[in-house]
The first five atom37 places (N, CA, C, CB, O) and aatype in JSON, in Angstrom:
{
  "aatype": [20, 20, 20, 20, 20, 20, 20, 20, 20, 20, 20, 20, 20, 20, 20, 20, 20, 20, 20, 20, 20, 20, 20, 20, 20, 20, 20, 20, 20, 20, 20, 20, 20, 20, 20, 20, 20, 20, 20, 20, 20, 20, 20, 20, 20, 20, 20, 20, 20, 20, 20, 20, 20, 20, 20, 20, 20, 20, 20, 20, 20, 20, 20, 20, 20, 20, 20, 20, 20, 20, 20, 20, 20, 20, 20, 20, 20, 20, 20, 20, 20, 20, 20, 20, 20, 20, 20, 20, 20, 20, 20, 20, 20, 20, 20, 20, 20, 20, 20, 20, 20, 20, 20, 20, 20, 20, 20, 20, 20, 20, 20, 20, 20, 20, 20, 20, 20, 20, 20, 20, 20, 20, 20, 20, 20, 20, 20, 20, 20, 20, 20, 20, 20, 20, 20, 20, 20, 20, 20, 20, 20, 20, 20],
  "atom_mask": [
    [1, 1, 1, 1, 1],
    [1, 1, 1, 1, 1],
    [1, 1, 1, 1, 1],
    [1, 1, 1, 1, 1],
    [1, 1, 1, 1, 1],
    [1, 1, 1, 1, 1],
    [1, 1, 1, 1, 1],
    [1, 1, 1, 1, 1],
    [1, 1, 1, 1, 1],
    [1, 1, 1, 1, 1],
    [1, 1, 1, 1, 1],
    [1, 1, 1, 1, 1],
    [1, 1, 1, 1, 1],
    [1, 1, 1, 1, 1],
    [1, 1, 1, 1, 1],
    [1, 1, 1, 1, 1],
    [1, 1, 1, 1, 1],
    [1, 1, 1, 1, 1],
    [1, 1, 1, 1, 1],
    [1, 1, 1, 1, 1],
    [1, 1, 1, 1, 1],
    [1, 1, 1, 1, 1],
    [1, 1, 1, 1, 1],
    [1, 1, 1, 1, 1],
    [1, 1, 1, 1, 1],
    [1, 1, 1, 1, 1],
    [1, 1, 1, 1, 1],
    [1, 1, 1, 1, 1],
    [1, 1, 1, 1, 1],
    [1, 1, 1, 1, 1],
    [1, 1, 1, 1, 1],
    [1, 1, 1, 1, 1],
    [1, 1, 1, 1, 1],
    [1, 1, 1, 1, 1],
    [1, 1, 1, 1, 1],
    [1, 1, 1, 1, 1],
    [1, 1, 1, 1, 1],
    [1, 1, 1, 1, 1],
    [1, 1, 1, 1, 1],
    [1, 1, 1, 1, 1],
    [1, 1, 1, 1, 1],
    [1, 1, 1, 1, 1],
    [1, 1, 1, 1, 1],
    [1, 1, 1, 1, 1],
    [1, 1, 1, 1, 1],
    [1, 1, 1, 1, 1],
    [1, 1, 1, 1, 1],
    [1, 1, 1, 1, 1],
    [1, 1, 1, 1, 1],
    [1, 1, 1, 1, 1],
    [1, 1, 1, 1, 1],
    [1, 1, 1, 1, 1],
    [1, 1, 1, 1, 1],
    [1, 1, 1, 1, 1],
    [1, 1, 1, 1, 1],
    [1, 1, 1, 1, 1],
    [1, 1, 1, 1, 1],
    [1, 1, 1, 1, 1],
    [1, 1, 1, 1, 1],
    [1, 1, 1, 1, 1],
    [1, 1, 1, 1, 1],
    [1, 1, 1, 1, 1],
    [1, 1, 1, 1, 1],
    [1, 1, 1, 1, 1],
    [1, 1, 1, 1, 1],
    [1, 1, 1, 1, 1],
    [1, 1, 1, 1, 1],
    [1, 1, 1, 1, 1],
    [1, 1, 1, 1, 1],
    [1, 1, 1, 1, 1],
    [1, 1, 1, 1, 1],
    [1, 1, 1, 1, 1],
    [1, 1, 1, 1, 1],
    [1, 1, 1, 1, 1],
    [1, 1, 1, 1, 1],
    [1, 1, 1, 1, 1],
    [1, 1, 1, 1, 1],
    [1, 1, 1, 1, 1],
    [1, 1, 1, 1, 1],
    [1, 1, 1, 1, 1],
    [1, 1, 1, 1, 1],
    [1, 1, 1, 1, 1],
    [1, 1, 1, 1, 1],
    [1, 1, 1, 1, 1],
    [1, 1, 1, 1, 1],
    [1, 1, 1, 1, 1],
    [1, 1, 1, 1, 1],
    [1, 1, 1, 1, 1],
    [1, 1, 1, 1, 1],
    [1, 1, 1, 1, 1],
    [1, 1, 1, 1, 1],
    [1, 1, 1, 1, 1],
    [1, 1, 1, 1, 1],
    [1, 1, 1, 1, 1],
    [1, 1, 1, 1, 1],
    [1, 1, 1, 1, 1],
    [1, 1, 1, 1, 1],
    [1, 1, 1, 1, 1],
    [1, 1, 1, 1, 1],
    [1, 1, 1, 1, 1],
    [1, 1, 1, 1, 1],
    [1, 1, 1, 1, 1],
    [1, 1, 1, 1, 1],
    [1, 1, 1, 1, 1],
    [1, 1, 1, 1, 1],
    [1, 1, 1, 1, 1],
    [1, 1, 1, 1, 1],
    [1, 1, 1, 1, 1],
    [1, 1, 1, 1, 1],
    [1, 1, 1, 1, 1],
    [1, 1, 1, 1, 1],
    [1, 1, 1, 1, 1],
    [1, 1, 1, 1, 1],
    [1, 1, 1, 1, 1],
    [1, 1, 1, 1, 1],
    [1, 1, 1, 1, 1],
    [1, 1, 1, 1, 1],
    [1, 1, 1, 1, 1],
    [1, 1, 1, 1, 1],
    [1, 1, 1, 1, 1],
    [1, 1, 1, 1, 1],
    [1, 1, 1, 1, 1],
    [1, 1, 1, 1, 1],
    [1, 1, 1, 1, 1],
    [1, 1, 1, 1, 1],
    [1, 1, 1, 1, 1],
    [1, 1, 1, 1, 1],
    [1, 1, 1, 1, 1],
    [1, 1, 1, 1, 1],
    [1, 1, 1, 1, 1],
    [1, 1, 1, 1, 1],
    [1, 1, 1, 1, 1],
    [1, 1, 1, 1, 1],
    [1, 1, 1, 1, 1],
    [1, 1, 1, 1, 1],
    [1, 1, 1, 1, 1],
    [1, 1, 1, 1, 1],
    [1, 1, 1, 1, 1],
    [1, 1, 1, 1, 1],
    [1, 1, 1, 1, 1],
    [1, 1, 1, 1, 1],
    [1, 1, 1, 1, 1],
    [1, 1, 1, 1, 1]
  ],
  "atom_positions": [
    [[-15.77, 199.91, 39.99], [-14.81, 200.45, 40.96], [-14.35, 201.83, 40.48], [-13.58, 199.49, 41.14], [-14.01, 202.01, 39.31]],
    [[-14.34, 202.79, 41.37], [-13.84, 204.12, 41.05], [-12.33, 204.12, 41.14], [-14.45, 205.18, 42.0], [-11.75, 203.73, 42.16]],
    [[-11.7, 204.55, 40.07], [-10.24, 204.61, 40.01], [-9.8, 205.99, 40.44], [-9.71, 204.28, 38.58], [-10.34, 207.0, 39.99]],
    [[-8.81, 206.05, 41.33], [-8.28, 207.32, 41.8], [-7.18, 207.78, 40.85], [-7.74, 207.21, 43.26], [-6.23, 207.05, 40.59]],
    [[-7.33, 209.0, 40.34], [-6.3, 209.62, 39.51], [-5.48, 210.53, 40.42], [-6.92, 210.43, 38.31], [-5.95, 211.56, 40.89]],
    [[-4.23, 210.13, 40.65], [-3.32, 210.9, 41.5], [-2.51, 211.92, 40.7], [-2.38, 209.97, 42.26], [-1.32, 212.1, 40.95]],
    [[-3.15, 212.57, 39.73], [-2.52, 213.71, 39.09], [-1.95, 213.52, 37.7], [-1.47, 214.17, 39.93], [-1.2, 214.38, 37.23]],
    [[-2.27, 212.42, 37.01], [-1.79, 212.31, 35.63], [-2.78, 213.01, 34.7], [-1.6, 210.82, 35.22], [-3.93, 213.25, 35.07]],
    [[-2.33, 213.32, 33.5], [-3.14, 213.96, 32.49], [-4.44, 213.17, 32.28], [-2.36, 214.08, 31.16], [-4.41, 211.95, 32.21]],
    [[-5.56, 213.88, 32.18], [-6.86, 213.2, 32.09], [-6.97, 212.32, 30.85], [-7.97, 214.23, 32.1], [-7.57, 211.25, 30.91]],
    [[-6.41, 212.76, 29.72], [-6.47, 211.94, 28.51], [-5.69, 210.63, 28.69], [-5.92, 212.71, 27.29], [-6.15, 209.57, 28.27]],
    [[-4.53, 210.72, 29.32], [-3.74, 209.52, 29.6], [-4.49, 208.63, 30.59], [-2.35, 209.9, 30.16], [-4.52, 207.41, 30.42]],
    [[-5.08, 209.23, 31.6], [-5.87, 208.49, 32.59], [-7.0, 207.71, 31.91], [-6.45, 209.45, 33.65], [-7.18, 206.52, 32.18]],
    [[-7.75, 208.37, 31.04], [-8.85, 207.72, 30.31], [-8.32, 206.61, 29.4], [-9.63, 208.76, 29.49], [-8.92, 205.54, 29.31]],
    [[-7.2, 206.87, 28.73], [-6.6, 205.87, 27.84], [-6.22, 204.61, 28.62], [-5.35, 206.45, 27.14], [-6.51, 203.49, 28.19]],
    [[-5.57, 204.79, 29.77], [-5.14, 203.64, 30.57], [-6.35, 202.88, 31.1], [-4.25, 204.11, 31.75], [-6.37, 201.65, 31.05]],
    [[-7.35, 203.57, 31.59], [-8.57, 202.91, 32.07], [-9.22, 202.08, 30.97], [-9.56, 203.94, 32.61], [-9.61, 200.93, 31.2]],
    [[-9.34, 202.65, 29.78], [-9.97, 201.95, 28.65], [-9.14, 200.74, 28.26], [-10.13, 202.9, 27.44], [-9.68, 199.66, 28.0]],
    [[-7.83, 200.92, 28.21], [-6.93, 199.83, 27.83], [-7.05, 198.65, 28.8], [-5.49, 200.32, 27.78], [-7.09, 197.49, 28.39]],
    [[-7.09, 198.95, 30.09], [-7.21, 197.89, 31.1], [-8.55, 197.18, 30.96], [-7.06, 198.48, 32.53], [-8.61, 195.95, 31.03]],
    [[-9.61, 197.94, 30.76], [-10.95, 197.34, 30.61], [-11.04, 196.43, 29.39], [-12.0, 198.43, 30.52], [-11.83, 195.49, 29.37]],
    [[-10.22, 196.71, 28.38], [-10.27, 195.94, 27.13], [-9.18, 194.88, 27.02], [-10.16, 196.87, 25.96], [-9.07, 194.22, 25.98]],
    [[-8.37, 194.7, 28.05], [-7.31, 193.7, 28.01], [-7.88, 192.34, 28.43], [-6.12, 194.1, 28.94], [-8.27, 192.17, 29.58]],
    [[-7.93, 191.37, 27.5], [-8.54, 190.08, 27.81], [-7.92, 189.38, 29.02], [-8.44, 189.18, 26.62], [-8.64, 188.78, 29.82]],
    [[-6.6, 189.45, 29.17], [-5.95, 188.77, 30.3], [-6.42, 189.34, 31.63], [-4.42, 188.9, 30.18], [-6.67, 188.58, 32.57]],
    [[-6.54, 190.66, 31.72], [-7.05, 191.28, 32.95], [-8.49, 190.86, 33.21], [-6.95, 192.82, 32.85], [-8.88, 190.64, 34.36]],
    [[-9.28, 190.73, 32.15], [-10.67, 190.32, 32.3], [-10.76, 188.89, 32.83], [-11.41, 190.43, 30.96], [-11.56, 188.61, 33.72]],
    [[-9.95, 187.98, 32.28], [-9.96, 186.59, 32.72], [-9.62, 186.48, 34.21], [-8.97, 185.75, 31.9], [-10.23, 185.7, 34.93]],
    [[-8.64, 187.27, 34.66], [-8.21, 187.22, 36.06], [-9.01, 188.15, 36.98], [-6.75, 187.58, 36.14], [-8.85, 188.09, 38.19]],
    [[-9.86, 188.99, 36.4], [-10.66, 189.97, 37.16], [-9.8, 191.04, 37.82], [-11.5, 189.26, 38.22], [-10.13, 191.53, 38.9]],
    [[-8.69, 191.41, 37.17], [-7.8, 192.46, 37.68], [-8.41, 193.82, 37.36], [-6.37, 192.33, 37.06], [-8.86, 194.06, 36.24]],
    [[-8.41, 194.71, 38.34], [-8.89, 196.07, 38.1], [-7.91, 197.1, 38.66], [-10.28, 196.27, 38.72], [-7.22, 196.85, 39.65]],
    [[-7.88, 198.23, 38.01], [-7.05, 199.35, 38.43], [-7.78, 200.09, 39.54], [-6.73, 200.31, 37.24], [-8.98, 200.36, 39.43]],
    [[-7.07, 200.42, 40.62], [-7.71, 201.17, 41.7], [-7.11, 202.56, 41.89], [-7.6, 200.4, 42.99], [-7.79, 203.47, 42.38]],
    [[-5.85, 202.74, 41.49], [-5.19, 204.04, 41.67], [-4.05, 204.15, 40.65], [-4.64, 204.2, 43.13], [-3.39, 203.17, 40.33]],
    [[-3.85, 205.38, 40.16], [-2.72, 205.62, 39.26], [-2.27, 207.07, 39.39], [-3.11, 205.3, 37.79], [-3.08, 207.98, 39.5]],
    [[-0.97, 207.26, 39.39], [-0.36, 208.58, 39.45], [0.93, 208.54, 38.66], [-0.11, 209.02, 40.92], [1.25, 207.52, 38.06]],
    [[1.68, 209.62, 38.66], [2.93, 209.67, 37.9], [3.94, 208.67, 38.46], [3.51, 211.1, 37.92], [4.51, 208.89, 39.53]],
    [[4.14, 207.59, 37.73], [5.12, 206.58, 38.13], [4.64, 205.59, 39.17], [6.32, 207.24, 38.65], [5.43, 204.81, 39.7]],
    [[3.33, 205.61, 39.48], [2.78, 204.65, 40.44], [1.46, 204.08, 39.92], [2.56, 205.33, 41.83], [0.74, 204.74, 39.17]],
    [[1.16, 202.85, 40.32], [-0.13, 202.25, 39.97], [-0.48, 201.19, 41.0], [-0.1, 201.64, 38.54], [0.4, 200.56, 41.59]],
    [[-1.77, 201.01, 41.2], [-2.27, 200.0, 42.14], [-3.38, 199.22, 41.44], [-2.78, 200.66, 43.47], [-4.31, 199.81, 40.89]],
    [[-3.26, 197.9, 41.48], [-4.28, 197.03, 40.91], [-4.76, 196.05, 41.98], [-3.73, 196.26, 39.67], [-4.03, 195.73, 42.91]],
    [[-6.0, 195.59, 41.83], [-6.57, 194.7, 42.84], [-7.36, 193.56, 42.19], [-7.47, 195.47, 43.8], [-7.78, 193.64, 41.03]],
    [[-7.53, 192.52, 42.97], [-8.41, 191.41, 42.61], [-8.91, 190.79, 43.91], [-7.67, 190.35, 41.7], [-8.17, 190.72, 44.89]],
    [[-10.14, 190.34, 43.9], [-10.63, 189.52, 45.01], [-10.48, 188.08, 44.57], [-12.13, 189.87, 45.4], [-11.06, 187.67, 43.56]],
    [[-9.72, 187.3, 45.33], [-9.4, 185.94, 44.9], [-10.63, 185.03, 44.93], [-8.31, 185.36, 45.8], [-11.46, 185.08, 45.84]],
    [[-10.71, 184.21, 43.88], [-11.82, 183.25, 43.73], [-11.23, 181.86, 43.54], [-12.74, 183.64, 42.52], [-10.02, 181.7, 43.38]],
    [[-12.06, 180.86, 43.57], [-11.59, 179.48, 43.51], [-10.76, 179.21, 42.25], [-12.78, 178.52, 43.56], [-9.84, 178.39, 42.28]],
    [[-11.07, 179.88, 41.15], [-10.31, 179.7, 39.91], [-8.88, 180.21, 40.02], [-11.01, 180.41, 38.76], [-8.05, 179.9, 39.16]],
    [[-8.57, 180.98, 41.05], [-7.22, 181.5, 41.28], [-6.37, 180.59, 42.16], [-7.29, 182.88, 41.91], [-5.21, 180.91, 42.43]],
    [[-6.91, 179.46, 42.61], [-6.19, 178.63, 43.57], [-5.32, 177.57, 42.9], [-7.16, 177.96, 44.51], [-5.56, 177.17, 41.76]],
    [[-4.31, 177.13, 43.65], [-3.44, 176.04, 43.23], [-3.95, 174.73, 43.85], [-1.94, 176.31, 43.64], [-4.96, 174.74, 44.55]],
    [[-3.27, 173.6, 43.61], [-3.75, 172.33, 44.18], [-3.8, 172.29, 45.7], [-2.86, 171.22, 43.7], [-4.47, 171.44, 46.28]],
    [[-3.09, 173.21, 46.37], [-3.12, 173.26, 47.84], [-4.27, 174.12, 48.37], [-1.8, 173.8, 48.36], [-4.48, 174.21, 49.58]],
    [[-5.02, 174.74, 47.46], [-6.12, 175.6, 47.88], [-5.7, 177.03, 48.18], [-6.78, 175.03, 49.07], [-6.51, 177.84, 48.61]],
    [[-4.42, 177.33, 47.96], [-3.9, 178.69, 48.15], [-3.94, 179.43, 46.82], [-2.43, 178.66, 48.72], [-4.13, 178.82, 45.77]],
    [[-3.78, 180.74, 46.88], [-3.79, 181.53, 45.65], [-2.51, 181.24, 44.86], [-3.91, 183.04, 45.96], [-1.4, 181.3, 45.39]],
    [[-2.7, 180.93, 43.58], [-1.61, 180.54, 42.7], [-0.59, 181.67, 42.54], [-2.15, 180.12, 41.33], [-0.97, 182.84, 42.4]],
    [[0.67, 181.32, 42.56], [1.74, 182.3, 42.4], [1.67, 183.04, 41.08], [3.06, 181.63, 42.52], [2.1, 184.19, 40.99]],
    [[1.12, 182.4, 40.04], [0.99, 183.07, 38.75], [0.07, 184.27, 38.81], [0.46, 182.1, 37.72], [0.33, 185.28, 38.14]],
    [[-0.98, 184.2, 39.6], [-1.86, 185.35, 39.78], [-1.12, 186.47, 40.5], [-3.13, 184.96, 40.57], [-1.23, 187.64, 40.12]],
    [[-0.37, 186.11, 41.52], [0.37, 187.11, 42.3], [1.4, 187.8, 41.41], [1.06, 186.45, 43.52], [1.56, 189.02, 41.48]],
    [[2.12, 187.02, 40.59], [3.09, 187.61, 39.67], [2.4, 188.48, 38.62], [3.91, 186.51, 38.97], [2.91, 189.54, 38.26]],
    [[1.24, 188.05, 38.15], [0.49, 188.84, 37.17], [0.06, 190.18, 37.76], [-0.73, 188.07, 36.68], [0.12, 191.2, 37.08]],
    [[-0.37, 190.18, 39.01], [-0.75, 191.43, 39.67], [0.45, 192.36, 39.79], [-1.33, 191.15, 41.06], [0.34, 193.56, 39.52]],
    [[1.59, 191.82, 40.2], [2.8, 192.64, 40.32], [3.18, 193.23, 38.98], [3.96, 191.81, 40.89], [3.49, 194.42, 38.88]],
    [[3.17, 192.4, 37.93], [3.52, 192.86, 36.59], [2.54, 193.93, 36.11], [3.55, 191.68, 35.6], [2.94, 194.92, 35.5]],
    [[1.25, 193.73, 36.38], [0.24, 194.71, 35.98], [0.45, 196.04, 36.7], [-1.16, 194.18, 36.26], [0.32, 197.1, 36.09]],
    [[0.77, 196.0, 37.98], [1.0, 197.23, 38.74], [2.23, 197.96, 38.21], [1.17, 196.92, 40.24], [2.2, 199.18, 38.01]],
    [[3.31, 197.22, 37.99], [4.53, 197.86, 37.49], [4.34, 198.36, 36.06], [5.71, 196.88, 37.55], [4.76, 199.47, 35.73]],
    [[3.71, 197.55, 35.21], [3.49, 197.96, 33.83], [2.63, 199.2, 33.71], [2.86, 196.84, 33.06], [2.89, 200.06, 32.87]],
    [[1.61, 199.3, 34.54], [0.77, 200.49, 34.5], [1.44, 201.69, 35.14], [-0.55, 200.22, 35.19], [1.13, 202.83, 34.79]],
    [[2.35, 201.47, 36.07], [3.17, 202.57, 36.6], [4.03, 203.15, 35.47], [4.07, 202.09, 37.79], [4.21, 204.36, 35.37]],
    [[4.56, 202.27, 34.63], [5.33, 202.71, 33.45], [4.42, 203.5, 32.52], [5.96, 201.5, 32.7], [4.79, 204.59, 32.06]],
    [[3.24, 202.98, 32.24], [2.32, 203.66, 31.32], [1.86, 205.0, 31.87], [1.11, 202.78, 31.05], [1.54, 205.9, 31.1]],
    [[1.82, 205.14, 33.19], [1.41, 206.42, 33.78], [2.35, 207.55, 33.43], [1.32, 206.28, 35.29], [2.0, 208.73, 33.57]],
    [[3.55, 207.2, 32.97], [4.52, 208.21, 32.52], [4.39, 208.49, 31.02], [5.95, 207.74, 32.84], [5.19, 209.25, 30.46]],
    [[3.39, 207.89, 30.38], [3.18, 208.09, 28.95], [4.08, 207.22, 28.09], [3.39, 209.53, 28.6], [4.29, 207.52, 26.92]],
    [[4.62, 206.16, 28.67], [5.57, 205.28, 27.98], [4.91, 203.94, 27.7], [6.86, 205.09, 28.82], [4.27, 203.35, 28.57]],
    [[5.09, 203.47, 26.47], [4.71, 202.09, 26.14], [5.89, 201.21, 26.54], [4.36, 201.92, 24.6], [7.01, 201.42, 26.1]],
    [[5.62, 200.24, 27.39], [6.69, 199.35, 27.83], [6.26, 197.91, 27.8], [7.14, 199.73, 29.23], [5.07, 197.6, 27.96]],
    [[7.22, 197.01, 27.6], [6.95, 195.58, 27.69], [7.95, 194.97, 28.66], [7.05, 194.89, 26.28], [9.12, 195.36, 28.7]],
    [[7.49, 194.03, 29.45], [8.33, 193.38, 30.45], [9.41, 192.56, 29.76], [7.48, 192.49, 31.38], [9.11, 191.74, 28.88]],
    [[10.66, 192.78, 30.16], [11.76, 191.97, 29.62], [12.39, 191.08, 30.69], [12.83, 192.86, 29.01], [13.08, 190.11, 30.37]],
    [[12.14, 191.4, 31.95], [12.68, 190.61, 33.05], [11.83, 190.87, 34.28], [14.19, 190.95, 33.33], [11.44, 192.01, 34.55]],
    [[11.54, 189.81, 35.03], [10.74, 189.98, 36.24], [11.16, 188.94, 37.27], [9.23, 189.86, 35.93], [11.36, 187.77, 36.94]],
    [[11.29, 189.37, 38.51], [11.65, 188.48, 39.61], [10.7, 188.74, 40.77], [13.14, 188.69, 40.05], [10.46, 189.88, 41.15]],
    [[10.17, 187.65, 41.32], [9.22, 187.78, 42.43], [9.61, 186.87, 43.57], [7.79, 187.47, 41.96], [9.87, 185.68, 43.37]],
    [[9.65, 187.43, 44.77], [9.87, 186.64, 45.98], [8.51, 186.48, 46.67], [10.92, 187.32, 46.95], [7.84, 187.47, 46.96]],
    [[8.11, 185.24, 46.91], [6.85, 184.96, 47.6], [7.13, 184.88, 49.09], [6.2, 183.64, 47.08], [7.93, 184.06, 49.53]],
    [[6.47, 185.74, 49.87], [6.76, 185.88, 51.29], [5.75, 185.19, 52.19], [6.83, 187.33, 51.64], [6.11, 184.69, 53.26]],
    [[4.5, 185.15, 51.77], [3.43, 184.52, 52.53], [2.34, 184.08, 51.56], [2.85, 185.49, 53.62], [2.21, 184.66, 50.48]],
    [[1.56, 183.08, 51.93], [0.46, 182.67, 51.05], [-0.74, 183.61, 51.19], [0.05, 181.23, 51.35], [-0.91, 184.3, 52.19]],
    [[-1.56, 183.6, 50.16], [-2.84, 184.31, 50.21], [-3.94, 183.27, 50.14], [-2.97, 185.36, 49.03], [-3.78, 182.22, 49.52]],
    [[-5.05, 183.57, 50.78], [-6.16, 182.61, 50.87], [-7.33, 183.02, 49.99], [-6.62, 182.48, 52.32], [-7.48, 184.18, 49.6]],
    [[-8.14, 182.05, 49.7], [-9.35, 182.25, 48.93], [-10.24, 183.31, 49.58], [-10.12, 180.92, 48.79], [-10.46, 183.3, 50.79]],
    [[-10.74, 184.23, 48.75], [-11.64, 185.27, 49.23], [-10.97, 186.56, 49.65], [-12.41, 184.76, 50.36], [-11.64, 187.57, 49.86]],
    [[-9.63, 186.55, 49.76], [-8.93, 187.78, 50.17], [-8.84, 188.75, 49.0], [-7.51, 187.44, 50.69], [-8.74, 188.36, 47.84]],
    [[-8.89, 190.05, 49.34], [-8.59, 191.06, 48.34], [-7.08, 191.19, 48.27], [-9.28, 192.44, 48.68], [-6.42, 191.4, 49.29]],
    [[-6.56, 191.07, 47.07], [-5.12, 191.14, 46.87], [-4.83, 192.42, 46.09], [-4.58, 189.87, 46.12], [-5.46, 192.69, 45.06]],
    [[-3.87, 193.19, 46.57], [-3.53, 194.48, 45.98], [-2.05, 194.52, 45.67], [-3.92, 195.64, 46.91], [-1.21, 194.18, 46.51]],
    [[-1.72, 194.95, 44.46], [-0.32, 195.15, 44.07], [-0.1, 196.64, 43.86], [0.04, 194.34, 42.78], [-0.87, 197.31, 43.18]],
    [[0.98, 197.15, 44.47], [1.34, 198.56, 44.33], [2.69, 198.64, 43.63], [1.39, 199.28, 45.73], [3.71, 198.19, 44.16]],
    [[2.67, 199.21, 42.44], [3.89, 199.31, 41.64], [4.38, 200.73, 41.53], [3.67, 198.73, 40.27], [3.6, 201.69, 41.59]],
    [[5.7, 200.86, 41.35], [6.27, 202.19, 41.14], [7.49, 202.08, 40.24], [6.63, 202.87, 42.49], [8.21, 201.08, 40.26]],
    [[7.71, 203.12, 39.49], [8.89, 203.2, 38.63], [10.06, 203.67, 39.49], [8.66, 204.16, 37.42], [9.96, 204.69, 40.18]],
    [[11.15, 202.93, 39.43], [12.36, 203.31, 40.16], [13.25, 204.22, 39.32], [13.14, 202.07, 40.58], [13.81, 205.19, 39.82]],
    [[13.37, 203.89, 38.02], [14.21, 204.67, 37.11], [13.68, 204.49, 35.7], [15.71, 204.25, 37.2], [13.43, 203.37, 35.26]],
    [[13.53, 205.59, 35.0], [13.08, 205.55, 33.62], [14.2, 206.05, 32.72], [11.79, 206.41, 33.43], [14.52, 207.24, 32.7]],
    [[14.79, 205.13, 31.97], [15.86, 205.48, 31.05], [15.35, 205.54, 29.62], [17.0, 204.48, 31.16], [14.16, 205.35, 29.35]],
    [[16.28, 205.8, 28.7], [15.91, 205.93, 27.3], [15.41, 204.6, 26.71], [17.09, 206.44, 26.49], [14.48, 204.59, 25.91]],
    [[16.04, 203.5, 27.1], [15.64, 202.21, 26.53], [15.06, 201.25, 27.56], [16.82, 201.57, 25.87], [14.28, 200.36, 27.2]],
    [[15.42, 201.41, 28.84], [14.92, 200.52, 29.89], [14.29, 201.3, 31.04], [16.05, 199.63, 30.41], [14.74, 202.39, 31.39]],
    [[13.25, 200.72, 31.6], [12.6, 201.28, 32.78], [12.64, 200.22, 33.87], [11.12, 201.74, 32.47], [12.34, 199.05, 33.61]],
    [[13.0, 200.61, 35.08], [13.08, 199.68, 36.2], [11.95, 199.99, 37.18], [14.47, 199.78, 36.91], [11.68, 201.15, 37.49]],
    [[11.3, 198.93, 37.65], [10.14, 199.11, 38.52], [10.15, 198.11, 39.67], [8.83, 198.98, 37.72], [10.86, 197.1, 39.63]],
    [[9.35, 198.41, 40.68], [9.24, 197.58, 41.88], [7.77, 197.49, 42.26], [10.11, 198.15, 43.06], [7.01, 198.44, 42.06]],
    [[7.37, 196.35, 42.83], [5.99, 196.2, 43.32], [5.97, 195.38, 44.6], [5.1, 195.53, 42.25], [6.78, 194.48, 44.81]],
    [[5.03, 195.73, 45.44], [4.69, 194.92, 46.61], [3.27, 194.41, 46.41], [4.83, 195.74, 47.95], [2.41, 195.13, 45.89]],
    [[3.04, 193.17, 46.82], [1.71, 192.59, 46.7], [1.21, 192.27, 48.11], [1.72, 191.3, 45.8], [1.91, 191.63, 48.9]],
    [[0.01, 192.73, 48.41], [-0.57, 192.62, 49.75], [-1.88, 191.84, 49.72], [-0.79, 194.0, 50.36], [-2.67, 192.01, 48.79]],
    [[-2.1, 191.01, 50.72], [-3.4, 190.39, 50.97], [-3.88, 191.01, 52.28], [-3.32, 188.79, 51.05], [-3.45, 190.61, 53.36]],
    [[-4.77, 191.98, 52.18], [-5.14, 192.76, 53.36], [-3.94, 193.51, 53.88], [-5.73, 191.85, 54.45], [-3.33, 194.28, 53.14]],
    [[-3.58, 193.3, 55.14], [-2.44, 193.97, 55.76], [-1.16, 193.14, 55.71], [-2.77, 194.3, 57.21], [-0.14, 193.52, 56.28]],
    [[-1.21, 192.0, 55.02], [-0.08, 191.07, 54.98], [0.67, 191.18, 53.65], [-0.56, 189.62, 55.2], [0.08, 191.0, 52.59]],
    [[1.97, 191.49, 53.72], [2.82, 191.51, 52.53], [3.04, 190.08, 52.08], [4.18, 192.24, 52.8], [3.59, 189.27, 52.83]],
    [[2.62, 189.76, 50.85], [2.75, 188.38, 50.38], [3.8, 188.19, 49.29], [1.43, 187.91, 49.88], [4.23, 187.06, 49.04]],
    [[4.21, 189.28, 48.63], [5.22, 189.14, 47.58], [5.91, 190.47, 47.33], [4.58, 188.62, 46.28], [5.35, 191.55, 47.55]],
    [[7.15, 190.37, 46.87], [7.97, 191.52, 46.51], [8.52, 191.25, 45.12], [9.14, 191.78, 47.56], [9.06, 190.17, 44.86]],
    [[8.38, 192.2, 44.22], [8.73, 191.96, 42.82], [9.5, 193.13, 42.24], [7.48, 191.69, 42.0], [9.32, 194.28, 42.64]],
    [[10.37, 192.82, 41.29], [11.07, 193.86, 40.54], [11.09, 193.44, 39.08], [12.53, 194.1, 41.08], [11.09, 192.25, 38.77]],
    [[11.11, 194.43, 38.2], [11.08, 194.13, 36.78], [11.78, 195.21, 35.98], [9.64, 193.98, 36.3], [11.96, 196.34, 36.43]],
    [[12.18, 194.82, 34.78], [12.72, 195.73, 33.78], [11.76, 195.74, 32.6], [14.18, 195.32, 33.33], [11.24, 194.69, 32.21]],
    [[11.53, 196.91, 32.05], [10.64, 197.06, 30.91], [11.41, 197.72, 29.76], [9.39, 197.9, 31.28], [12.19, 198.65, 29.99]],
    [[11.2, 197.23, 28.55], [11.76, 197.88, 27.37], [10.84, 199.05, 27.01], [11.91, 196.88, 26.17], [9.62, 198.91, 26.96]],
    [[11.45, 200.2, 26.76], [10.71, 201.37, 26.31], [10.44, 201.2, 24.82], [11.5, 202.71, 26.6], [11.37, 201.24, 24.01]],
    [[9.17, 201.01, 24.46], [8.83, 200.8, 23.05], [8.2, 202.05, 22.42], [7.88, 199.63, 22.92], [7.67, 201.98, 21.31]],
    [[8.26, 203.17, 23.11], [7.77, 204.41, 22.53], [6.81, 205.16, 23.44], [7.11, 204.14, 21.23], [6.51, 204.74, 24.56]],
    [[6.33, 206.26, 22.92], [5.41, 207.13, 23.64], [3.97, 206.73, 23.36], [5.64, 208.61, 23.26], [3.62, 206.39, 22.22]],
    [[3.15, 206.76, 24.37], [1.73, 206.48, 24.19], [1.09, 207.64, 23.43], [1.01, 206.25, 25.56], [1.29, 208.8, 23.77]],
    [[0.33, 207.29, 22.4], [-0.45, 208.3, 21.67], [-1.92, 207.91, 21.77], [0.01, 208.41, 20.17], [-2.25, 206.73, 21.81]],
    [[-2.78, 208.9, 21.8], [-4.22, 208.61, 21.94], [-4.89, 208.79, 20.6], [-4.88, 209.53, 23.0], [-6.1, 208.6, 20.49]]
  ]
}
């Protein structure tokens, strides 16, 4: 998948792409980065049977993971190392097997010690979840 760079430094862009490709959790879930810019990130996955719950719908854990990945990479797009300290997700609609699910995250406020972010998760044209999170600023990304 070609990742769109919406204007961040090329070295940071390459670092984030490499980091995502080497993150085992993203590999297990098949999460990929599709777009990144200053304070924004978009990640996607095409849902497979391994992502379903006992009802045959896409498991909420995958949806929360996508939201967290989008928000976390939006934080990283600012050159900040951050870790999630709080996350809240409202599930609005179910997602079905085979749908492409996209999470779009953005930084709302970047402070000295905490960063606040928001994400929407979409299955096609349907909004399926709304999420917000706080991240601890653990330092500047170095390459």
